[in-house]
Backbone as CSV, one residue per row, in Angstrom:
resi,resn,N_x,N_y,N_z,CA_x,CA_y,CA_z,C_x,C_y,C_z
1,UNK,-1.954,4.235,0.598,-1.577,4.896,1.955,-0.076,4.856,2.084
2,UNK,0.445,5.963,2.356,1.828,5.987,2.735,2.060,6.300,4.246
3,UNK,3.141,5.605,4.810,3.491,5.748,6.175,4.744,6.358,6.207
4,UNK,4.830,7.462,7.090,6.143,8.231,7.102,7.008,7.478,7.890
5,UNK,8.367,7.628,7.802,9.432,7.069,8.649,9.225,7.374,10.172
6,UNK,8.733,8.567,10.450,8.375,9.082,11.727,7.318,8.170,12.427
7,UNK,6.189,7.880,11.624,5.235,7.041,12.113,5.773,5.595,12.376
8,UNK,6.542,5.051,11.567,7.119,3.687,11.694,8.128,3.779,12.930
9,UNK,8.821,4.759,13.185,9.742,4.819,14.348,8.933,4.968,15.605
10,UNK,7.919,5.812,15.598,7.065,5.842,16.779,6.472,4.496,17.120
11,UNK,5.858,3.759,16.085,5.270,2.449,16.281,6.242,1.543,16.869
12,UNK,7.341,1.561,16.199,8.583,0.626,16.840,8.845,0.852,18.267
13,UNK,8.956,2.182,18.595,9.219,2.529,19.997,8.131,2.194,20.966
14,UNK,6.845,2.403,20.507,5.774,1.938,21.301,5.765,0.353,21.477
15,UNK,6.005,-0.316,20.408,6.059,-1.836,20.471,7.241,-2.292,21.420
16,UNK,8.425,-1.663,21.380,9.444,-1.961,22.246,9.192,-1.774,23.688
17,UNK,8.442,-0.560,23.975,8.082,-0.259,25.448,6.978,-1.381,25.902
18,UNK,6.095,-1.679,24.950,5.063,-2.675,25.402,5.641,-4.057,25.584
19,UNK,6.629,-4.405,24.783,7.370,-5.650,24.933,8.121,-5.642,26.272
20,UNK,8.826,-4.523,26.576,9.549,-4.604,27.899,8.625,-4.617,29.052
21,UNK,7.433,-3.911,28.990,6.501,-4.022,29.983,5.816,-5.273,30.221
22,UNK,5.722,-6.083,29.133,4.991,-7.446,29.187,5.809,-8.429,30.062
23,UNK,7.109,-8.125,30.310,7.922,-9.129,31.062,7.890,-10.510,30.476
24,UNK,7.582,-11.429,31.195,7.598,-12.823,30.788,6.193,-13.282,30.172
25,UNK,5.272,-12.438,29.880,4.180,-12.703,29.123,4.476,-12.805,27.733
26,UNK,3.792,-13.652,27.018,3.986,-13.816,25.521,2.866,-13.547,24.609
27,UNK,1.734,-12.896,25.129,0.634,-12.513,24.240,0.222,-11.046,24.715
28,UNK,-0.452,-10.515,23.730,-1.010,-9.233,23.974,-2.146,-8.841,23.018
29,UNK,-2.952,-7.849,23.360,-3.952,-7.406,22.448,-3.664,-5.915,22.249
30,UNK,-3.810,-5.481,21.003,-3.705,-4.160,20.490,-5.014,-3.607,20.005
31,UNK,-5.549,-2.614,20.581,-6.812,-1.884,20.135,-6.510,-0.683,19.296
32,UNK,-6.911,-0.738,17.990,-6.606,0.278,17.075,-7.834,1.118,16.745
33,UNK,-7.870,2.444,16.969,-9.094,3.238,16.597,-9.168,3.566,15.074
34,UNK,-10.084,4.430,14.785,-10.391,4.676,13.243,-9.640,5.831,12.927
35,UNK,-8.906,6.643,13.701,-8.270,7.732,13.267,-6.850,7.440,12.786
36,UNK,-6.081,8.450,12.628,-4.690,8.403,12.136,-3.843,7.516,12.935
37,UNK,-4.015,7.665,14.319,-3.153,6.774,15.169,-3.504,5.209,15.042
38,UNK,-4.593,4.831,14.553,-4.999,3.456,14.464,-4.030,2.784,13.566
39,UNK,-3.486,3.355,12.490,-2.514,2.651,11.711,-1.172,2.515,12.595
40,UNK,-0.823,3.454,13.416,0.205,3.224,14.256,0.200,1.955,15.168
41,UNK,-1.185,1.795,15.600,-1.403,0.655,16.480,-1.171,-0.693,15.629
42,UNK,-1.645,-0.664,14.454,-1.416,-1.746,13.564,0.002,-2.072,13.312
43,UNK,0.780,-0.974,13.117,2.172,-1.119,12.862,2.882,-1.583,14.169
44,UNK,2.535,-1.178,15.277,3.155,-1.578,16.600,2.733,-3.185,16.685
45,UNK,1.553,-3.514,16.384,1.248,-4.919,16.552,2.123,-5.783,15.663
46,UNK,2.396,-5.248,14.475,3.311,-6.047,13.590,4.721,-6.192,14.246
47,UNK,5.253,-5.043,14.854,6.565,-5.144,15.424,6.488,-6.143,16.588
48,UNK,5.499,-6.121,17.423,5.402,-7.040,18.507,5.385,-8.451,18.129
49,UNK,4.645,-8.715,16.993,4.717,-10.086,16.448,6.082,-10.511,15.979
50,UNK,6.849,-9.567,15.317,8.195,-9.782,14.945,9.035,-10.029,16.196
51,UNK,8.690,-9.495,17.282,9.551,-9.813,18.501,9.047,-10.992,19.213
52,UNK,8.100,-11.809,18.588,7.895,-13.167,19.196,6.572,-13.137,20.007
53,UNK,5.905,-11.951,20.129,4.688,-12.020,20.845,3.446,-12.547,20.082
54,UNK,2.524,-13.133,20.760,1.235,-13.642,20.129,0.360,-12.556,20.128
55,UNK,0.058,-11.810,19.084,-0.679,-10.594,19.093,-2.058,-10.904,18.462
56,UNK,-2.982,-10.195,19.166,-4.340,-9.967,18.599,-4.614,-8.471,18.388
57,UNK,-4.852,-8.119,17.203,-5.149,-6.724,16.947,-6.710,-6.508,16.714
58,UNK,-7.236,-5.510,17.231,-8.610,-5.304,17.113,-8.794,-3.859,16.502
59,UNK,-9.569,-3.689,15.361,-9.931,-2.427,14.825,-11.281,-2.021,15.459
60,UNK,-11.296,-0.939,16.064,-12.511,-0.437,16.836,-12.862,0.915,16.202
61,UNK,-14.058,1.168,16.137,-14.675,2.499,15.579,-15.442,2.342,14.444
62,UNK,-15.757,3.389,13.781,-16.619,3.477,12.600,-15.722,3.083,11.315
63,UNK,-16.123,2.006,10.695,-15.305,1.461,9.640,-15.254,2.598,8.537
64,UNK,-16.198,3.393,8.222,-16.103,4.273,7.261,-15.027,5.426,7.471
65,UNK,-14.707,5.535,8.755,-13.796,6.633,9.163,-12.248,6.029,9.258
66,UNK,-12.079,4.812,9.007,-10.779,4.276,9.069,-9.967,4.736,8.032
67,UNK,-8.764,5.107,8.479,-7.729,5.683,7.384,-6.575,4.766,7.273
């Protein structure tokens, strides 16, 4: 699977916005669907973890349709 630079940039921006919204909270949950944007959620979760958040990522949806 290849991830475009645009997808990585979008995931990083979403993670930054979520981090800013979290304020003084240090944990979050990320729910990732089975479509193309599910991978963006996983990438955002990774960025949040790199920012110091305690992250739980949940893959939801039909496993056969996960891309």
